[in-house]
C-alpha positions in Angstrom: 173.6 55.9 -24.4 170.5 53.8 -24.2 170.5 50.5 -21.6 168.4 48.2 -21.7 168.3 46.9 -17.9 167.5 43.1 -17.7 166.1 43.0 -14.6 163.3 44.4 -12.7 161.0 44.5 -9.8 159.3 47.2 -10.1 155.6 46.2 -9.3 156.6 44.1 -6.4 158.3 47.3 -4.9 155.4 49.7 -5.9 152.7 46.8 -4.3 154.2 44.5 -1.6 156.9 47.5 -0.6 154.1 50.4 -1.6 155.6 52.4 -3.4 155.0 55.3 -5.6 157.4 54.3 -8.2 155.9 57.7 -10.3 158.0 59.9 -7.0 160.9 60.5 -7.7 163.8 58.3 -5.9 164.8 60.9 -4.0 160.7 61.7 -3.0 160.7 57.9 -1.9 163.6 58.3 0.6 162.0 61.4 2.4 158.7 59.2 2.4 160.2 56.6 3.9 162.1 58.3 6.8 162.1 56.3 10.1 160.2 53.3 8.4 162.0 50.0 9.8 163.1 47.6 7.7 165.8 46.1 5.0 166.3 48.9 2.1 163.8 51.5 3.7 165.1 55.2 3.0 167.0 53.3 0.5 165.7 52.7 -2.7 167.5 53.3 -5.8 164.7 52.9 -8.8 162.0 55.0 -10.1 160.3 55.7 -13.1 162.3 58.6 -12.6 165.2 58.2 -12.8 164.8 55.5 -15.3 164.0 58.0 -17.7 166.6 60.5 -16.5 168.6 57.3 -16.4 168.3 56.1 -20.5 166.8 53.5 -19.5 164.2 53.1 -22.5 163.7 49.2 -21.7 163.5 47.4 -18.5 162.7 43.6 -18.3 159.6 44.3 -15.1 158.6 41.1 -13.4 155.8 39.0 -11.3 157.3 37.4 -8.7 155.4 36.1 -5.9 156.7 32.5 -5.1 154.9 29.2 -3.2 157.7 27.1 -2.3 156.2 26.1 1.4 158.0 28.5 3.4 155.7 31.4 3.7 157.3 34.1 4.1 156.4 38.1 4.3 155.4 40.2 1.0 157.1 37.6 -1.2 156.5 33.3 -0.2 152.9 32.5 0.4 150.9 29.8 1.5 149.5 28.7 -1.4 149.8 28.7 -5.8 146.1 30.1 -5.2 148.0 33.4 -3.7 150.9 33.5 -5.6 148.6 33.8 -8.5 145.8 36.3 -7.8 149.6 39.1 -7.0 151.8 38.2 -9.9 148.1 39.0 -11.7 147.8 42.5 -9.5 151.6 43.2 -10.8 150.6 42.8 -14.0 147.5 45.0 -13.6 149.9 48.0 -11.9 152.3 47.8 -14.7 148.6 47.5 -17.4 147.5 50.4 -15.5 150.9 52.6 -15.6 150.7 52.1 -19.8 147.1 53.2 -19.5 147.9 56.4 -18.5 151.3 56.7 -20.9 154.1 56.1 -18.6 155.4 52.4 -19.9 154.9 50.9 -23.3 154.6 46.7 -22.8 156.6 45.6 -25.7 155.7 41.4 -26.9 156.1 42.3 -29.5 159.4 42.8 -32.5 158.1 44.7 -34.4 156.5 47.4 -31.2 160.4 47.2 -29.6 161.9 48.7 -32.9 159.6 51.7 -33.2 159.9 52.4 -29.4 163.7 52.6 -30.1 163.7 54.4 -33.1 161.1 56.8 -30.7 164.3 56.8 -27.9 166.9 57.3 -30.7 165.1 60.2 -32.2 164.6 61.4 -28.8 168.3 61.5 -27.7 168.7 63.1 -30.8 165.8 65.7 -30.3 168.2 67.3 -27.4 166.9 64.2 -25.1 163.8 66.8 -22.9 162.6 65.0 -20.0 159.1 66.0 -20.1 159.0 64.8 -24.1 161.2 61.8 -23.2 158.9 58.3 -24.6 157.7 56.5 -22.5 159.6 53.2 -21.3 158.9 49.9 -22.1 158.5 47.2 -20.5 159.3 43.3 -20.6 157.1 41.2 -18.8 158.5 38.5 -17.1 158.1 36.2 -14.3 160.2 35.6 -12.0 159.3 32.0 -10.4 157.1 29.9 -11.4 155.0 29.5 -8.9 152.8 31.9 -10.5 151.1 29.3 -13.4 148.4 27.2 -11.6 149.8 24.5 -14.3 151.6 24.3 -17.1 148.9 24.2 -19.3 147.5 27.8 -18.0 151.2 29.4 -19.6 149.2 30.1 -22.9 146.7 32.6 -20.2 149.8 34.4 -19.8 151.2 34.4 -22.6 148.0 36.3 -24.1 148.1 39.2 -21.1 151.5 39.5 -22.4 154.4 36.9 -20.5 157.9 37.2 -22.8 160.0 35.1 -20.4 160.2 33.0 -17.4 162.7 32.3 -14.6 161.0 29.2 -13.1 162.4 29.1 -9.8 163.6 32.0 -7.3 165.7 31.6 -4.0 164.1 27.8 -3.2 162.2 24.9 -3.5 161.1 25.8 -6.2 156.9 24.1 -7.4 158.7 23.9 -11.4 162.9 23.6 -10.2 164.8 23.7 -7.3 166.2 27.1 -7.3 169.4 29.4 -4.8 170.1 27.2 -2.3 168.9 24.2 -3.1 170.5 20.9 -4.8 167.1 19.8 -6.1 166.0 19.8 -10.1 163.4 19.9 -12.4 160.4 18.8 -11.2 157.6 17.0 -13.4 156.0 19.3 -13.5 158.7 22.3 -14.3 159.6 19.3 -17.6 155.9 20.0 -18.4 156.3 23.8 -18.7 159.9 23.4 -20.7 157.7 22.0 -23.0 154.5 23.9 -23.5 157.5 27.5 -23.4 159.3 25.6 -26.8 156.0 25.8 -27.6 154.7 28.6 -26.7 157.9 30.5 -27.6 158.9 31.7 -24.8 162.7 32.7 -23.3 163.9 30.6 -20.4 166.1 32.6 -18.2 167.9 30.2 -16.3 169.0 32.4 -13.6 168.3 31.3 -10.2 168.8 27.8 -11.4 170.3 25.2 -8.8 173.2 23.3 -10.6 171.2 20.3 -11.0 167.5 22.1 -12.3 170.0 23.9 -14.7 171.6 21.0 -16.5 168.4 18.8 -17.0 167.2 21.7 -18.3 169.9 22.9 -20.9 169.0 18.8 -22.3 165.4 19.1 -22.1 165.1 23.4 -23.5 166.0 24.3 -27.2 164.2 27.3 -27.1 166.9 31.1 -26.2 168.1 31.1 -23.7 169.2 33.7 -20.7 170.4 34.4 -17.8 168.6 38.1 -17.0 171.2 38.6 -14.0 173.4 36.8 -12.9 177.4 36.3 -12.5 180.3 35.1 -12.6 181.1 32.0 -9.8 184.5 32.2 -10.4 184.6 35.4 -9.2 182.4 35.5 -6.8 182.4 31.2 -5.6 178.5 30.8 -4.3 175.9 28.4 -6.1 174.1 32.0 -7.4 176.5 32.5 -9.2 177.8 31.0 -12.3 180.7 28.4 -13.5 182.4 28.7 -16.6 180.8 25.6 -17.6 177.9 27.4 -18.3 178.3 30.8 -19.1 179.7 28.6 -22.1 175.9 26.1 -22.1 175.1 30.1 -23.1 177.2 31.6 -25.4 177.3 28.6 -27.4 173.6 28.6 -27.3 173.8 32.4 -28.1 172.2 34.3 -24.9 173.7 37.0 -23.4 174.3 37.4 -19.3 173.2 39.9 -17.7 175.3 41.2 -14.6 173.5 42.0 -12.1 174.8 44.5 -9.0 174.0 43.6 -5.2 176.8 43.5 -3.9 177.1 40.0 -2.3 177.5 38.9 -6.1 180.4 41.6 -6.6 182.1 40.9 -4.2 182.9 37.5 -2.5 181.9 37.1 1.1 180.5 40.1 1.6 177.5 40.2 4.4 174.5 41.8 4.0 174.5 44.7 6.6 178.1 45.5 6.7 179.8 48.6 4.8 179.6 49.0 1.2 182.4 50.3 0.8 185.7 50.5 -2.2 182.9 48.8 -4.0 182.0 50.2 -7.4 181.2 49.8 -10.6 184.1 49.0 -11.2 183.5 44.8 -9.3 180.6 45.0 -12.8 183.0 45.8 -14.9 185.1 43.1 -13.6 181.9 39.7 -14.6 181.4 42.3 -17.6 185.4 42.0 -18.4 185.5 38.6 -17.6 182.0 37.2 -19.8 183.8 39.4 -22.2 187.2 37.4 -22.1 186.2 34.0 -21.7 183.3 34.1 -24.8 186.2 35.9 -26.6 183.3 38.3 -27.8 180.8 41.7 -26.3 178.4 39.6 -27.3 176.6 37.4 -24.6 177.0 40.1 -22.0 174.5 42.7 -20.5 172.9 44.8 -18.5 171.2 43.1 -15.1 171.3 45.0 -12.9 168.1 43.3 -10.4 169.0 47.0 -8.0 165.5 46.7 -6.8 166.0 43.4 -5.1 164.4 44.0 -2.4 168.3 45.8 -1.4 168.9 49.7 -1.4 171.7 52.5 -1.7 172.9 50.0 1.9 173.8 46.6 -1.1 174.5 48.8 -4.3 178.0 50.2 -5.8 178.9 52.7 -3.7 179.5 55.2 -7.0 175.8 54.1 -7.6 172.7 56.5 -6.5 170.1 55.3 -8.4 170.0 53.0 -11.3 170.8 56.5 -13.6 174.4 55.9 -12.5 174.1 52.5 -14.7 175.5 55.0 -17.6 179.4 54.9 -15.6 179.4 51.6 -16.5 179.9 52.6 -19.9 182.8 54.8 -19.1 184.7 52.3 -17.0 184.3 49.8 -20.2 185.5 52.7 -22.3 188.6 53.1 -20.1 189.4 48.9 -20.1 189.3 49.6 -24.1 186.4 48.8 -25.4 185.6 50.0 -28.9 182.0 51.8 -28.9 180.2 49.4 -30.9 181.4 46.9 -27.6 180.1 48.8 -25.9 176.7 49.5 -27.5 176.0 45.9 -27.4 176.6 45.9 -23.8 174.1 48.9 -22.7 171.4 47.7 -24.7 172.3 46.4 -28.3 172.6 42.6 -27.0 169.5 42.0 -25.4 167.8 44.0 -27.9 169.3 41.3 -30.5 168.2 38.7 -28.4 164.8 40.0 -28.1 164.4 40.6 -32.1 165.4 37.4 -32.9 163.4 35.0 -30.0 160.1 37.4 -31.6 161.2 36.9 -34.9 160.2 33.4 -35.2 
C-alpha cells in the first residue's frame, strides 16, 4: 500500500549528520559503525528504504533553529545563519530532483500525476529499478530561517508549502515545546502572511499558549504533521483532546509519530525499546479515530530520522519500510480497507489537494 509520511528531516540528516541518503540504511549503518553520538549506526531512513516501503510522498523538512540557545548542527547563533543552513537544505532537495531521485510537489495537478505514476508502477509489478521518483512536499520545522514575514513570498516561490512556526524552546515566531510562551509579534505577522499566500500551518511543537493564539488568528488549512495524544502520553509535546477536536473541526489531519518517548509514558532516552512496538502507533491512531468518530483526521508522520534511530524506534521496526506493518495492525483491529487506505495515504492526499485547489 502507498504511504504518505508527513515528517522526515531528510536534508538535516544528509547535511548536518553527513549521511548519503542515496545509500541503503545498512550501508549507512556500516559507515557509521563505531562513530560516537546518539543514533549513529542505528538510522532507519534512506531513499532506497522509502522506495522499498512504498513511501510515495513525504513532507521533507527544512530545519535550522535560532532560539538564542545555540546547539551544534541545529540551533544557530543568528537568524542569518539559520537562513543559510535552510537554504542549503533546500538546495540539497533541488539537487536530488535534478538527478531524478525525487520530484518536489507544489501543486495539485503535479501531486495527482505523481500518485497515478506510483499506482501504475505498483500495478505493473513494482520493480525496484523502475520505481517513479519519490515525491517531496517541502515543509519548514521552526520558521527561524525566515528572516522576517515579508520574506515568506520568496520561500514560497522556491517551493515551501507548509510551515510549523516553532520547534523546541523559544522560537523567533512562537513558543515551542517546553515553553509557556505564546506567539511573538513577528509570529502574528507571519500567520497573516501565511494565510495570504495559502501556506498550510503545522501546529506541531506549539506551546499550548501559542496553539490557541494561532487557532484564533489563522483561518487557513491546519495540520499536525507529527503529534501524538496527551491522554495516552501525558506530556506538553502531545495534544490534548481539546486540541485534537480543534483540528477535527477545521478538517485537519494529525500524523502519528514513531518516536518511543511519544508512544510510551515515562520512556527515557537511552533505555531499551523492548516491548514498545508498532502496536503503540496503532493505539494513538485508534484513539484519534475513536475521538473523531471516523478515520478522516489521522495519518502517519513518523519523524523516524528526527535525531534518533533504532534505539528509540518501535522494536519491530528496522527501517522506514516497516511502516507497512501499520496497515496490518489496523486490519487486525477491524479497520476496513478504505479506512486503512485513508490513514496510510488518503487523508494527507485529500488535505493537500483541498489546500492547493484554492
